FIKOLZA-1660 file (N, C-alpha, C; in steps of 0.1 Angstrom, whole numbers, plus 5000, padded with zeros to 4 digits):
% residues 261
   i   px   py   pz ch aa at
   1 5008 4988 5000  A  M  N
   1 5000 5000 5000  A  M CA
   1 5009 5012 5000  A  M  C
   2 5014 5016 4988  A  A  N
   2 5024 5026 4987  A  A CA
   2 5018 5040 4991  A  A  C
   3 5005 5042 4990  A  N  N
   3 4999 5055 4993  A  N CA
   3 4997 5057 5008  A  N  C
   4 5001 5047 5016  A  Q  N
   4 5000 5048 5031  A  Q CA
   4 5013 5046 5038  A  Q  C
   5 5021 5057 5038  A  P  N
   5 5035 5056 5044  A  P CA
   5 5034 5050 5058  A  P  C
   6 5044 5042 5061  A  Y  N
   6 5046 5036 5074  A  Y CA
   6 5035 5026 5079  A  Y  C
   7 5025 5024 5070  A  M  N
   7 5013 5016 5074  A  M CA
   7 5011 5004 5065  A  M  C
   8 5020 5001 5056  A  Y  N
   8 5018 4991 5047  A  Y CA
   8 5019 4977 5053  A  Y  C
   9 5024 4976 5065  A  M  N
   9 5026 4963 5072  A  M CA
   9 5015 4960 5083  A  M  C
  10 5005 4969 5083  A  R  N
  10 4996 4969 5095  A  R CA
  10 4988 4956 5096  A  R  C
  11 4986 4948 5085  A  G  N
  11 4979 4936 5086  A  G CA
  11 4986 4924 5092  A  G  C
  12 4999 4925 5093  A  L  N
  12 5007 4914 5097  A  L CA
  12 5005 4910 5112  A  L  C
  13 5002 4920 5120  A  S  N
  13 5000 4916 5134  A  S CA
  13 4988 4907 5136  A  S  C
  14 4977 4909 5129  A  I  N
  14 4965 4901 5129  A  I CA
  14 4969 4887 5124  A  I  C
  15 4975 4886 5113  A  V  N
  15 4978 4873 5107  A  V CA
  15 4987 4865 5116  A  V  C
  16 4997 4872 5122  A  S  N
  16 5007 4864 5130  A  S CA
  16 5000 4859 5143  A  S  C
  17 4991 4868 5148  A  L  N
  17 4983 4864 5160  A  L CA
  17 4974 4852 5158  A  L  C
  18 4968 4852 5146  A  L  N
  18 4958 4842 5143  A  L CA
  18 4964 4829 5138  A  L  C
  19 4975 4830 5131  A  C  N
  19 4981 4818 5125  A  C CA
  19 4993 4812 5132  A  C  C
  20 4999 4820 5140  A  T  N
  20 5011 4815 5147  A  T CA
  20 5009 4813 5162  A  T  C
  21 5011 4800 5166  A  P  N
  21 5009 4798 5181  A  P CA
  21 5019 4806 5189  A  P  C
  22 5014 4812 5199  A  Q  N
  22 5023 4820 5208  A  Q CA
  22 5028 4811 5219  A  Q  C
  23 5041 4806 5217  A  G  N
  23 5046 4797 5227  A  G CA
  23 5050 4804 5240  A  G  C
  24 5054 4817 5239  A  Y  N
  24 5058 4824 5251  A  Y CA
  24 5052 4837 5251  A  Y  C
  25 5038 4838 5254  A  P  N
  25 5032 4851 5254  A  P CA
  25 5037 4860 5265  A  P  C
  26 5042 4855 5275  A  S  N
  26 5047 4863 5286  A  S CA
  26 5059 4872 5282  A  S  C
  27 5066 4868 5271  A  S  N
  27 5078 4875 5266  A  S CA
  27 5074 4887 5257  A  S  C
  28 5061 4888 5254  A  L  N
  28 5056 4899 5246  A  L CA
  28 5054 4911 5254  A  L  C
  29 5055 4923 5248  A  P  N
  29 5052 4936 5255  A  P CA
  29 5037 4938 5255  A  P  C
  30 5032 4944 5265  A  P  N
  30 5017 4947 5265  A  P CA
  30 5015 4958 5254  A  P  C
  31 5003 4958 5248  A  P  N
  31 4991 4949 5250  A  P CA
  31 4992 4937 5242  A  P  C
  32 5003 4935 5234  A  Q  N
  32 5004 4922 5226  A  Q CA
  32 5003 4910 5235  A  Q  C
  33 5009 4911 5247  A  Q  N
  33 5008 4900 5257  A  Q CA
  33 4994 4897 5261  A  Q  C
  34 4986 4908 5263  A  D  N
  34 4972 4905 5267  A  D CA
  34 4964 4898 5255  A  D  C
  35 4967 4903 5243  A  I  N
  35 4960 4897 5231  A  I CA
  35 4964 4882 5230  A  I  C
  36 4977 4879 5232  A  A  N
  36 4981 4865 5231  A  A CA
  36 4975 4856 5241  A  A  C
  37 4974 4862 5254  A  F  N
  37 4968 4854 5265  A  F CA
  37 4953 4852 5262  A  F  C
  38 4946 4862 5256  A  E  N
  38 4932 4860 5253  A  E CA
  38 4930 4849 5243  A  E  C
  39 4938 4849 5233  A  F  N
  39 4937 4838 5223  A  F CA
  39 4941 4825 5229  A  F  C
  40 4950 4824 5238  A  S  N
  40 4953 4812 5244  A  S CA
  40 4941 4807 5252  A  S  C
  41 4934 4816 5259  A  A  N
  41 4923 4812 5267  A  A CA
  41 4911 4806 5259  A  A  C
  42 4909 4812 5248  A  I  N
  42 4898 4808 5240  A  I CA
  42 4902 4798 5228  A  I  C
  43 4914 4794 5229  A  S  N
  43 4919 4784 5219  A  S CA
  43 4917 4787 5205  A  S  C
  44 4921 4799 5201  A  K  N
  44 4919 4803 5187  A  K CA
  44 4931 4800 5178  A  K  C
  45 4943 4798 5184  A  E  N
  45 4955 4797 5176  A  E CA
  45 4954 4785 5167  A  E  C
  46 4949 4774 5172  A  E  N
  46 4949 4761 5165  A  E CA
  46 4938 4759 5155  A  E  C
  47 4927 4766 5157  A  D  N
  47 4915 4763 5149  A  D CA
  47 4910 4775 5141  A  D  C
  48 4918 4785 5139  A  S  N
  48 4914 4797 5131  A  S CA
  48 4924 4800 5121  A  S  C
  49 4920 4806 5110  A  D  N
  49 4929 4810 5100  A  D CA
  49 4930 4825 5101  A  D  C
  50 4941 4830 5096  A  G  N
  50 4943 4845 5096  A  G CA
  50 4934 4852 5086  A  G  C
  51 4931 4864 5088  A  L  N
  51 4923 4872 5079  A  L CA
  51 4929 4886 5078  A  L  C
  52 4933 4889 5066  A  C  N
  52 4939 4903 5063  A  C CA
  52 4931 4909 5051  A  C  C
  53 4926 4921 5053  A  I  N
  53 4918 4927 5043  A  I CA
  53 4926 4938 5037  A  I  C
  54 4930 4937 5024  A  G  N
  54 4937 4948 5017  A  G CA
  54 4927 4958 5010  A  G  C
  55 4922 4967 5018  A  T  N
  55 4912 4976 5012  A  T CA
  55 4916 4984 5000  A  T  C
  56 4928 4989 5001  A  S  N
  56 4932 4999 4990  A  S CA
  56 4935 4993 4977  A  S  C
  57 4936 4979 4976  A  L  N
  57 4940 4973 4964  A  L CA
  57 4930 4975 4953  A  L  C
  58 4917 4976 4956  A  S  N
  58 4907 4977 4945  A  S CA
  58 4898 4990 4946  A  S  C
  59 4901 4998 4956  A  V  N
  59 4893 5011 4957  A  V CA
  59 4894 5020 4945  A  V  C
  60 4906 5022 4939  A  P  N
  60 4907 5031 4927  A  P CA
  60 4899 5026 4915  A  P  C
  61 4896 5013 4915  A  E  N
  61 4889 5007 4903  A  E CA
  61 4874 5007 4905  A  E  C
  62 4870 5011 4917  A  W  N
  62 4856 5010 4921  A  W CA
  62 4848 5022 4916  A  W  C
  63 4836 5020 4911  A  G  N
  63 4828 5031 4908  A  G CA
  63 4813 5027 4908  A  G  C
  64 4804 5036 4909  A  H  N
  64 4790 5032 4910  A  H CA
  64 4785 5024 4898  A  H  C
  65 4789 5029 4886  A  S  N
  65 4784 5023 4873  A  S CA
  65 4790 5009 4872  A  S  C
  66 4803 5008 4873  A  S  N
  66 4809 4995 4871  A  S CA
  66 4805 4985 4882  A  S  C
  67 4803 4990 4894  A  Y  N
  67 4799 4981 4905  A  Y CA
  67 4785 4976 4903  A  Y  C
  68 4775 4984 4899  A  Q  N
  68 4761 4980 4897  A  Q CA
  68 4760 4970 4886  A  Q  C
  69 4768 4970 4876  A  H  N
  69 4766 4962 4865  A  H CA
  69 4776 4950 4865  A  H  C
  70 4783 4948 4876  A  S  N
  70 4792 4937 4877  A  S CA
  70 4787 4927 4887  A  S  C
  71 4788 4914 4883  A  S  N
  71 4784 4903 4891  A  S CA
  71 4796 4895 4896  A  S  C
  72 4808 4900 4892  A  E  N
  72 4820 4892 4896  A  E CA
  72 4824 4895 4911  A  E  C
  73 4830 4885 4917  A  S  N
  73 4835 4886 4930  A  S CA
  73 4849 4891 4930  A  S  C
  74 4852 4902 4937  A  R  N
  74 4865 4908 4937  A  R CA
  74 4871 4909 4951  A  R  C
  75 4884 4908 4952  A  M  N
  75 4890 4910 4965  A  M CA
  75 4890 4925 4969  A  M  C
  76 4886 4927 4981  A  G  N
  76 4886 4941 4986  A  G CA
  76 4875 4949 4980  A  G  C
  77 4863 4943 4977  A  T  N
  77 4852 4951 4971  A  T CA
  77 4847 4961 4981  A  T  C
  78 4838 4970 4976  A  A  N
  78 4834 4981 4983  A  A CA
  78 4825 4977 4995  A  A  C
  79 4819 4965 4995  A  E  N
  79 4811 4961 5006  A  E CA
  79 4818 4960 5019  A  E  C
  80 4831 4959 5018  A  F  N
  80 4839 4957 5031  A  F CA
  80 4848 4969 5033  A  F  C
  81 4846 4980 5026  A  I  N
  81 4854 4992 5028  A  I CA
  81 4846 5003 5034  A  I  C
  82 4852 5011 5043  A  T  N
  82 4845 5021 5050  A  T CA
  82 4841 5032 5040  A  T  C
  83 4830 5039 5044  A  D  N
  83 4824 5050 5035  A  D CA
  83 4835 5061 5033  A  D  C
  84 4843 5063 5044  A  E  N
  84 4852 5074 5043  A  E CA
  84 4863 5072 5032  A  E  C
  85 4868 5059 5031  A  I  N
  85 4877 5056 5021  A  I CA
  85 4871 5056 5007  A  I  C
  86 4859 5051 5006  A  I  N
  86 4852 5052 4993  A  I CA
  86 4850 5066 4988  A  I  C
  87 4845 5074 4997  A  T  N
  87 4842 5088 4994  A  T CA
  87 4855 5096 4990  A  T  C
  88 4866 5094 4998  A  A  N
  88 4878 5100 4995  A  A CA
  88 4883 5096 4981  A  A  C
  89 4882 5084 4978  A  T  N
  89 4886 5079 4965  A  T CA
  89 4878 5085 4953  A  T  C
  90 4865 5086 4956  A  E  N
  90 4856 5091 4945  A  E CA
  90 4859 5106 4942  A  E  C
  91 4862 5114 4952  A  V  N
  91 4864 5128 4950  A  V CA
  91 4879 5131 4949  A  V  C
  92 4887 5120 4949  A  E  N
  92 4902 5121 4947  A  E CA
  92 4908 5130 4958  A  E  C
  93 4904 5128 4970  A  E  N
  93 4910 5135 4982  A  E CA
  93 4920 5126 4989  A  E  C
  94 4930 5132 4995  A  T  N
  94 4939 5124 5003  A  T CA
  94 4932 5120 5016  A  T  C
  95 4934 5107 5020  A  Y  N
  95 4927 5102 5032  A  Y CA
  95 4937 5094 5040  A  Y  C
  96 4938 5096 5052  A  L  N
  96 4947 5088 5061  A  L CA
  96 4939 5077 5068  A  L  C
  97 4940 5065 5063  A  P  N
  97 4933 5054 5069  A  P CA
  97 4936 5052 5084  A  P  C
  98 4927 5049 5092  A  S  N
  98 4928 5047 5106  A  S CA
  98 4927 5033 5110  A  S  C
  99 4931 5029 5122  A  P  N
  99 4928 5015 5126  A  P CA
  99 4914 5012 5126  A  P  C
 100 4905 5022 5128  A  A  N
 100 4891 5019 5128  A  A CA
 100 4886 5015 5114  A  A  C
 101 4892 5020 5104  A  D  N
 101 4889 5016 5090  A  D CA
 101 4891 5002 5088  A  D  C
 102 4903 4997 5092  A  D  N
 102 4906 4983 5091  A  D CA
 102 4897 4974 5099  A  D  C
 103 4894 4978 5111  A  L  N
 103 4886 4970 5120  A  L CA
 103 4871 4970 5115  A  L  C
 104 4867 4981 5109  A  L  N
 104 4853 4981 5104  A  L CA
 104 4852 4972 5091  A  L  C
 105 4863 4971 5084  A  S  N
 105 4863 4962 5073  A  S CA
 105 4861 4948 5078  A  S  C
 106 4868 4945 5089  A  L  N
 106 4866 4931 5095  A  L CA
 106 4852 4930 5100  A  L  C
 107 4846 4941 5106  A  F  N
 107 4832 4940 5111  A  F CA
 107 4823 4938 5099  A  F  C
 108 4824 4945 5088  A  Y  N
 108 4815 4943 5077  A  Y CA
 108 4816 4929 5071  A  Y  C
 109 4828 4923 5071  A  S  N
 109 4830 4909 5067  A  S CA
 109 4822 4900 5076  A  S  C
 110 4823 4902 5089  A  A  N
 110 4816 4894 5099  A  A CA
 110 4801 4895 5097  A  A  C
 111 4797 4908 5094  A  L  N
 111 4782 4910 5092  A  L CA
 111 4777 4902 5080  A  L  C
 112 4785 4902 5069  A  W  N
 112 4781 4894 5057  A  W CA
 112 4781 4879 5061  A  W  C
 113 4790 4874 5068  A  V  N
 113 4790 4860 5072  A  V CA
 113 4778 4857 5080  A  V  C
 114 4774 4866 5089  A  A  N
 114 4763 4864 5098  A  A CA
 114 4750 4864 5090  A  A  C
 115 4749 4873 5080  A  A  N
 115 4737 4875 5073  A  A CA
 115 4735 4864 5062  A  A  C
 116 4746 4859 5057  A  Y  N
 116 4746 4849 5046  A  Y CA
 116 4749 4835 5051  A  Y  C
 117 4747 4832 5064  A  N  N
 117 4750 4819 5069  A  N CA
 117 4743 4808 5061  A  N  C
 118 4750 4798 5057  A  R  N
 118 4744 4788 5048  A  R CA
 118 4732 4780 5055  A  R  C
 119 4731 4780 5068  A  D  N
 119 4720 4773 5074  A  D CA
 119 4707 4781 5072  A  D  C
 120 4708 4794 5069  A  D  N
 120 4696 4802 5066  A  D CA
 120 4693 4804 5051  A  D  C
 121 4700 4796 5043  A  N  N
 121 4697 4797 5028  A  N CA
 121 4687 4787 5024  A  N  C
 122 4677 4785 5032  A  Q  N
 122 4666 4776 5029  A  Q CA
 122 4657 4782 5018  A  Q  C
 123 4648 4774 5012  A  P  N
 123 4639 4780 5001  A  P CA
 123 4631 4792 5006  A  P  C
 124 4626 4791 5019  A  N  N
 124 4618 4802 5024  A  N CA
 124 4626 4811 5033  A  N  C
 125 4635 4819 5028  A  V  N
 125 4643 4829 5036  A  V CA
 125 4633 4840 5040  A  V  C
 126 4633 4843 5053  A  P  N
 126 4624 4853 5059  A  P CA
 126 4626 4866 5051  A  P  C
 127 4615 4873 5048  A  I  N
 127 4616 4886 5040  A  I CA
 127 4625 4896 5046  A  I  C
 128 4625 4897 5060  A  H  N
 128 4633 4907 5066  A  H CA
 128 4648 4904 5064  A  H  C
 129 4652 4891 5064  A  L  N
 129 4665 4888 5061  A  L CA
 129 4669 4890 5047  A  L  C
 130 4660 4888 5038  A  Q  N
 130 4662 4891 5023  A  Q CA
 130 4665 4906 5021  A  Q  C
 131 4657 4914 5028  A  I  N
 131 4659 4929 5027  A  I CA
 131 4672 4933 5033  A  I  C
 132 4676 4928 5044  A  L  N
 132 4688 4931 5050  A  L CA
 132 4700 4927 5041  A  L  C
 133 4699 4916 5034  A  R  N
 133 4710 4912 5025  A  R CA
 133 4711 4921 5013  A  R  C
 134 4699 4926 5008  A  Q  N
 134 4699 4936 4998  A  Q CA
 134 4706 4949 5002  A  Q  C
 135 4703 4953 5014  A  D  N
 135 4709 4965 5020  A  D CA
 135 4724 4964 5021  A  D  C
 136 4728 4952 5025  A  L  N
 136 4743 4950 5027  A  L CA
 136 4750 4951 5013  A  L  C
 137 4744 4947 5003  A  A  N
 137 4750 4948 4989  A  A CA
 137 4748 4961 4983  A  A  C
 138 4741 4970 4990  A  G  N
 138 4738 4983 4984  A  G CA
 138 4750 4993 4986  A  G  C
 139 4759 4991 4996  A  V  N
 139 4770 4999 4999  A  V CA
 139 4764 5013 5003  A  V  C
 140 4772 5020 5011  A  K  N
 140 4768 5033 5017  A  K CA
 140 4754 5033 5023  A  K  C
 141 4745 5040 5017  A  R  N
 141 4732 5041 5024  A  R CA
 141 4725 5028 5028  A  R  C
 142 4725 5019 5018  A  G  N
 142 4719 5006 5021  A  G CA
 142 4727 4998 5032  A  G  C
 143 4740 4999 5032  A  R  N
 143 4747 4992 5042  A  R CA
 143 4746 4999 5056  A  R  C
 144 4745 5012 5056  A  V  N
 144 4742 5019 5068  A  V CA
 144 4729 5014 5075  A  V  C
 145 4719 5012 5066  A  H  N
 145 4706 5007 5071  A  H CA
 145 4707 4993 5077  A  H  C
 146 4714 4985 5070  A  A  N
 146 4716 4971 5075  A  A CA
 146 4724 4971 5088  A  A  C
 147 4734 4979 5088  A  E  N
 147 4742 4980 5100  A  E CA
 147 4734 4985 5112  A  E  C
 148 4726 4995 5110  A  R  N
 148 4717 5000 5121  A  R CA
 148 4707 4990 5125  A  R  C
 149 4703 4982 5116  A  T  N
 149 4693 4971 5120  A  T CA
 149 4699 4961 5129  A  T  C
 150 4712 4958 5127  A  V  N
 150 4718 4948 5136  A  V CA
 150 4723 4954 5149  A  V  C
 151 4729 4966 5149  A  V  N
 151 4735 4972 5161  A  V CA
 151 4726 4981 5168  A  V  C
 152 4713 4983 5163  A  G  N
 152 4704 4993 5169  A  G CA
 152 4697 4987 5181  A  G  C
 153 4686 4993 5185  A  Y  N
 153 4680 4990 5198  A  Y CA
 153 4672 4977 5197  A  Y  C
 154 4667 4973 5185  A  Q  N
 154 4658 4962 5184  A  Q CA
 154 4666 4949 5186  A  Q  C
 155 4659 4939 5192  A  I  N
 155 4665 4926 5193  A  I CA
 155 4659 4917 5181  A  I  C
 156 4669 4912 5173  A  L  N
 156 4665 4905 5161  A  L CA
 156 4658 4891 5165  A  L  C
 157 4648 4888 5158  A  K  N
 157 4640 4876 5160  A  K CA
 157 4644 4865 5150  A  K  C
 158 4644 4853 5154  A  A  N
 158 4647 4842 5144  A  A CA
 158 4636 4841 5133  A  A  C
 159 4624 4844 5137  A  S  N
 159 4613 4843 5127  A  S CA
 159 4615 4853 5116  A  S  C
 160 4622 4864 5118  A  K  N
 160 4624 4874 5108  A  K CA
 160 4638 4874 5102  A  K  C
 161 4648 4870 5109  A  Y  N
 161 4661 4871 5104  A  Y CA
 161 4669 4857 5105  A  Y  C
 162 4662 4846 5105  A  G  N
 162 4669 4833 5105  A  G CA
 162 4674 4830 5119  A  G  C
 163 4680 4819 5120  A  D  N
 163 4685 4814 5133  A  D CA
 163 4699 4820 5137  A  D  C
 164 4707 4822 5127  A  F  N
 164 4721 4825 5130  A  F CA
 164 4724 4840 5133  A  F  C
 165 4719 4849 5125  A  L  N
 165 4721 4864 5127  A  L CA
 165 4717 4869 5141  A  L  C
 166 4705 4865 5146  A  P  N
 166 4702 4870 5159  A  P CA
 166 4712 4865 5170  A  P  C
 167 4717 4853 5168  A  K  N
 167 4727 4849 5178  A  K CA
 167 4740 4857 5177  A  K  C
 168 4743 4862 5166  A  C  N
 168 4755 4870 5164  A  C CA
 168 4754 4884 5169  A  C  C
 169 4741 4889 5170  A  Q  N
 169 4739 4903 5174  A  Q CA
 169 4745 4906 5188  A  Q  C
 170 4745 4897 5197  A  T  N
 170 4751 4899 5210  A  T CA
 170 4766 4903 5210  A  T  C
 171 4772 4898 5199  A  F  N
 171 4787 4901 5197  A  F CA
 171 4788 4913 5188  A  F  C
 172 4781 4914 5177  A  L  N
 172 4783 4924 5167  A  L CA
 172 4780 4938 5172  A  L  C
 173 4769 4939 5180  A  K  N
 173 4765 4952 5186  A  K CA
 173 4775 4959 5194  A  K  C
 174 4780 4952 5205  A  P  N
 174 4790 4959 5213  A  P CA
 174 4803 4961 5206  A  P  C
 175 4806 4952 5197  A  W  N
 175 4819 4953 5189  A  W CA
 175 4819 4966 5181  A  W  C
 176 4808 4968 5174  A  E  N
 176 4807 4980 5165  A  E CA
 176 4808 4992 5174  A  E  C
 177 4802 4992 5186  A  A  N
 177 4803 5004 5194  A  A CA
 177 4817 5007 5199  A  A  C
 178 4825 4997 5201  A  K  N
 178 4839 4998 5205  A  K CA
 178 4847 5004 5193  A  K  C
 179 4844 4999 5181  A  I  N
 179 4852 5004 5170  A  I CA
 179 4848 5019 5167  A  I  C
 180 4836 5023 5169  A  R  N
 180 4832 5037 5167  A  R CA
 180 4838 5046 5177  A  R  C
 181 4839 5041 5190  A  R  N
 181 4846 5048 5200  A  R CA
 181 4861 5050 5197  A  R  C
 182 4867 5039 5191  A  L  N
 182 4881 5040 5187  A  L CA
 182 4883 5051 5177  A  L  C
 183 4874 5051 5167  A  A  N
 183 4875 5061 5156  A  A CA
 183 4874 5075 5162  A  A  C
 184 4865 5078 5171  A  V  N
 184 4864 5091 5177  A  V CA
 184 4877 5095 5184  A  V  C
 185 4882 5085 5192  A  D  N
 185 4895 5088 5200  A  D CA
 185 4907 5090 5190  A  D  C
 186 4907 5083 5179  A  W  N
 186 4917 5085 5169  A  W CA
 186 4917 5099 5163  A  W  C
 187 4905 5104 5160  A  E  N
 187 4904 5118 5154  A  E CA
 187 4908 5128 5165  A  E  C
 188 4905 5126 5177  A  E  N
 188 4909 5135 5188  A  E CA
 188 4924 5135 5190  A  E  C
 189 4930 5123 5189  A  M  N
 189 4944 5122 5190  A  M CA
 189 4951 5130 5179  A  M  C
 190 4946 5129 5167  A  L  N
 190 4952 5136 5155  A  L CA
 190 4952 5151 5157  A  L  C
 191 4941 5156 5163  A  E  N
 191 4939 5170 5165  A  E CA
 191 4948 5175 5176  A  E  C
 192 4951 5167 5186  A  K  N
 192 4960 5171 5197  A  K CA
 192 4974 5167 5195  A  K  C
 193 4977 5159 5185  A  D  N
 193 4991 5154 5184  A  D CA
 193 5001 5165 5182  A  D  C
 194 5011 5165 5190  A  T  N
 194 5022 5175 5190  A  T CA
 194 5034 5170 5182  A  T  C
 195 5033 5158 5176  A  G  N
 195 5044 5154 5168  A  G CA
 195 5056 5147 5176  A  G  C
 196 5054 5146 5189  A  V  N
 196 5064 5140 5197  A  V CA
 196 5066 5125 5194  A  V  C
 197 5055 5118 5192  A  K  N
 197 5056 5104 5188  A  K CA
 197 5053 5102 5174  A  K  C
 198 5061 5094 5167  A  P  N
 198 5058 5091 5153  A  P CA
 198 5044 5086 5150  A  P  C
 199 5038 5089 5139  A  L  N
 199 5024 5086 5136  A  L CA
 199 5022 5070 5136  A  L  C
 200 5033 5063 5131  A  E  N
 200 5031 5049 5131  A  E CA
 200 5030 5043 5145  A  E  C
 201 5036 5049 5155  A  E  N
 201 5035 5044 5169  A  E CA
 201 5020 5046 5174  A  E  C
 202 5015 5058 5170  A  H  N
 202 5000 5060 5174  A  H CA
 202 4992 5050 5167  A  H  C
 203 4995 5047 5154  A  F  N
 203 4986 5037 5147  A  F CA
 203 4987 5023 5153  A  F  C
 204 4999 5019 5157  A  S  N
 204 5001 5006 5163  A  S CA
 204 4994 5005 5176  A  S  C
 205 4995 5016 5184  A  S  N
 205 4989 5016 5197  A  S CA
 205 4973 5015 5196  A  S  C
 206 4967 5023 5187  A  F  N
 206 4953 5022 5185  A  F CA
 206 4949 5009 5179  A  F  C
 207 4957 5003 5170  A  Y  N
 207 4953 4991 5164  A  Y CA
 207 4953 4980 5174  A  Y  C
 208 4963 4980 5183  A  E  N
 208 4964 4969 5193  A  E CA
 208 4952 4971 5203  A  E  C
 209 4949 4983 5206  A  R  N
 209 4937 4985 5215  A  R CA
 209 4925 4980 5209  A  R  C
 210 4922 4983 5196  A  G  N
 210 4910 4978 5189  A  G CA
 210 4910 4963 5188  A  G  C
 211 4921 4957 5186  A  F  N
 211 4921 4942 5184  A  F CA
 211 4920 4936 5198  A  F  C
 212 4925 4942 5209  A  L  N
 212 4923 4936 5222  A  L CA
 212 4909 4937 5226  A  L  C
 213 4902 4948 5222  A  D  N
 213 4888 4949 5225  A  D CA
 213 4880 4938 5218  A  D  C
 214 4885 4934 5206  A  Y  N
 214 4878 4924 5199  A  Y CA
 214 4879 4910 5206  A  Y  C
 215 4891 4906 5209  A  V  N
 215 4893 4893 5215  A  V CA
 215 4888 4892 5229  A  V  C
 216 4888 4903 5237  A  E  N
 216 4882 4903 5250  A  E CA
 216 4867 4902 5249  A  E  C
 217 4861 4909 5240  A  L  N
 217 4847 4908 5238  A  L CA
 217 4843 4894 5233  A  L  C
 218 4851 4888 5224  A  M  N
 218 4848 4875 5219  A  M CA
 218 4848 4865 5231  A  M  C
 219 4858 4867 5240  A  D  N
 219 4859 4858 5252  A  D CA
 219 4847 4859 5261  A  D  C
 220 4843 4872 5263  A  A  N
 220 4832 4874 5272  A  A CA
 220 4819 4869 5267  A  A  C
 221 4816 4871 5254  A  V  N
 221 4804 4867 5248  A  V CA
 221 4804 4851 5247  A  V  C
 222 4815 4845 5244  A  S  N
 222 4816 4831 5243  A  S CA
 222 4813 4825 5257  A  S  C
 223 4818 4831 5268  A  A  N
 223 4816 4826 5281  A  A CA
 223 4801 4827 5285  A  A  C
 224 4795 4838 5281  A  E  N
 224 4781 4841 5284  A  E CA
 224 4772 4831 5276  A  E  C
 225 4776 4828 5264  A  Q  N
 225 4768 4819 5255  A  Q CA
 225 4769 4805 5261  A  Q  C
 226 4781 4801 5266  A  A  N
 226 4783 4788 5272  A  A CA
 226 4774 4786 5284  A  A  C
 227 4773 4797 5292  A  L  N
 227 4765 4797 5304  A  L CA
 227 4750 4795 5300  A  L  C
 228 4746 4803 5290  A  Q  N
 228 4732 4802 5286  A  Q CA
 228 4729 4788 5281  A  Q  C
 229 4738 4782 5273  A  D  N
 229 4736 4769 5268  A  D CA
 229 4735 4758 5279  A  D  C
 230 4743 4760 5289  A  A  N
 230 4743 4751 5301  A  A CA
 230 4729 4752 5308  A  A  C
 231 4724 4764 5309  A  I  N
 231 4711 4766 5316  A  I CA
 231 4700 4760 5308  A  I  C
 232 4701 4762 5294  A  T  N
 232 4691 4757 5286  A  T CA
 232 4690 4742 5285  A  T  C
 233 4702 4736 5285  A  T  N
 233 4702 4721 5284  A  T CA
 233 4701 4714 5297  A  T  C
 234 4702 4721 5308  A  A  N
 234 4701 4715 5322  A  A CA
 234 4688 4709 5324  A  A  C
 235 4687 4697 5330  A  P  N
 235 4674 4690 5333  A  P CA
 235 4667 4698 5343  A  P  C
 236 4654 4699 5343  A  P  N
 236 4646 4706 5353  A  P CA
 236 4647 4699 5366  A  P  C
 237 4647 4707 5377  A  P  N
 237 4649 4702 5390  A  P CA
 237 4637 4693 5394  A  P  C
 238 4640 4682 5401  A  K  N
 238 4629 4673 5405  A  K CA
 238 4623 4678 5418  A  K  C
 239 4610 4681 5417  A  L  N
 239 4602 4686 5428  A  L CA
 239 4596 4674 5436  A  L  C
 240 4595 4675 5449  A  P  N
 240 4589 4664 5456  A  P CA
 240 4574 4662 5453  A  P  C
 241 4570 4650 5453  A  A  N
 241 4556 4647 5450  A  A CA
 241 4547 4651 5462  A  A  C
 242 4538 4660 5460  A  V  N
 242 4530 4666 5471  A  V CA
 242 4515 4663 5468  A  V  C
 243 4508 4658 5478  A  T  N
 243 4494 4656 5477  A  T CA
 243 4487 4662 5489  A  T  C
 244 4474 4663 5489  A  A  N
 244 4467 4668 5501  A  A CA
 244 4469 4660 5513  A  A  C
 245 4473 4647 5511  A  Y  N
 245 4475 4638 5523  A  Y CA
 245 4488 4640 5530  A  Y  C
 246 4497 4650 5525  A  D  N
 246 4510 4652 5532  A  D CA
 246 4508 4662 5543  A  D  C
 247 4496 4665 5547  A  G  N
 247 4494 4675 5558  A  G CA
 247 4494 4689 5553  A  G  C
 248 4495 4692 5540  A  I  N
 248 4494 4705 5534  A  I CA
 248 4487 4705 5521  A  I  C
 249 4479 4714 5519  A  R  N
 249 4471 4715 5506  A  R CA
 249 4480 4718 5494  A  R  C
 250 4477 4712 5483  A  V  N
 250 4485 4714 5471  A  V CA
 250 4486 4729 5468  A  V  C
 251 4475 4736 5469  A  S  N
 251 4475 4751 5466  A  S CA
 251 4484 4758 5475  A  S  C
 252 4484 4754 5488  A  E  N
 252 4493 4761 5497  A  E CA
 252 4508 4758 5494  A  E  C
 253 4511 4746 5490  A  W  N
 253 4524 4742 5487  A  W CA
 253 4529 4750 5475  A  W  C
 254 4521 4751 5465  A  L  N
 254 4525 4759 5453  A  L CA
 254 4527 4774 5456  A  L  C
 255 4519 4779 5465  A  A  N
 255 4521 4793 5469  A  A CA
 255 4534 4795 5476  A  A  C
 256 4537 4785 5484  A  M  N
 256 4550 4785 5492  A  M CA
 256 4562 4785 5482  A  M  C
 257 4561 4776 5472  A  M  N
 257 4572 4775 5462  A  M CA
 257 4573 4788 5454  A  M  C
 258 4562 4795 5451  A  E  N
 258 4563 4807 5444  A  E CA
 258 4570 4818 5452  A  E  C
 259 4568 4818 5465  A  R  N
 259 4575 4828 5474  A  R CA
 259 4590 4825 5474  A  R  C
 260 4593 4812 5474  A  R  N
 260 4608 4809 5474  A  R CA
 260 4614 4814 5461  A  R  C
 261 4608 4812 5450  A  I  N
 261 4613 4816 5437  A  I CA
 261 4614 4832 5437  A  I  C
% end
């Protein structure tokens, strides 16, 4: 990425963390150490592949007319690129990509995976899920609507959005909020920057913060889901058999049990 000085290697940290087992995470400096320990805890090193999105590779070739009439799948297509990068390319303005741009690309990719899960590709796809998929492919305004649907206040129902996407909402919603917060803090840092620290150091620091947010949230949501699954699959407690001949009326016993609950 020649148009991004000092930042052309920024994807390597994600690839190395996801693909390379960290034998000695304690030897890493923080927050890389925290990230490595998080992945060790949730066992991601052995069963996950690295993911690196090269957004700038195809942005100069993207345009509304060519995009709308093209059915080919392309690496780095506009669906996974932030609106800021797309707009800057369209108007030929210089734009400094931030860690939030890369993380949002990862978020949009996850959103597509959640919306196009193969288990929900049955003949009768719910109409709300069909509309959301169309919005995702619309880029810009359409994608904003799809994103708001998933991270907004409403709780997605399986009857409207399939079985998979609603389950992902508990992760996607807080993750998107953390990325947006990171973007705001990045802009504030640029405004206050006195030039004491090189820009690439700021970039690495924010990138590591954003990725640590990701793995910590993944760990927390996974633990919560495991707890919910355990509660759901647990057998119901066995209640003692009670009749009117036990010296207490059944109605009185039920009332007593309700008070205990």
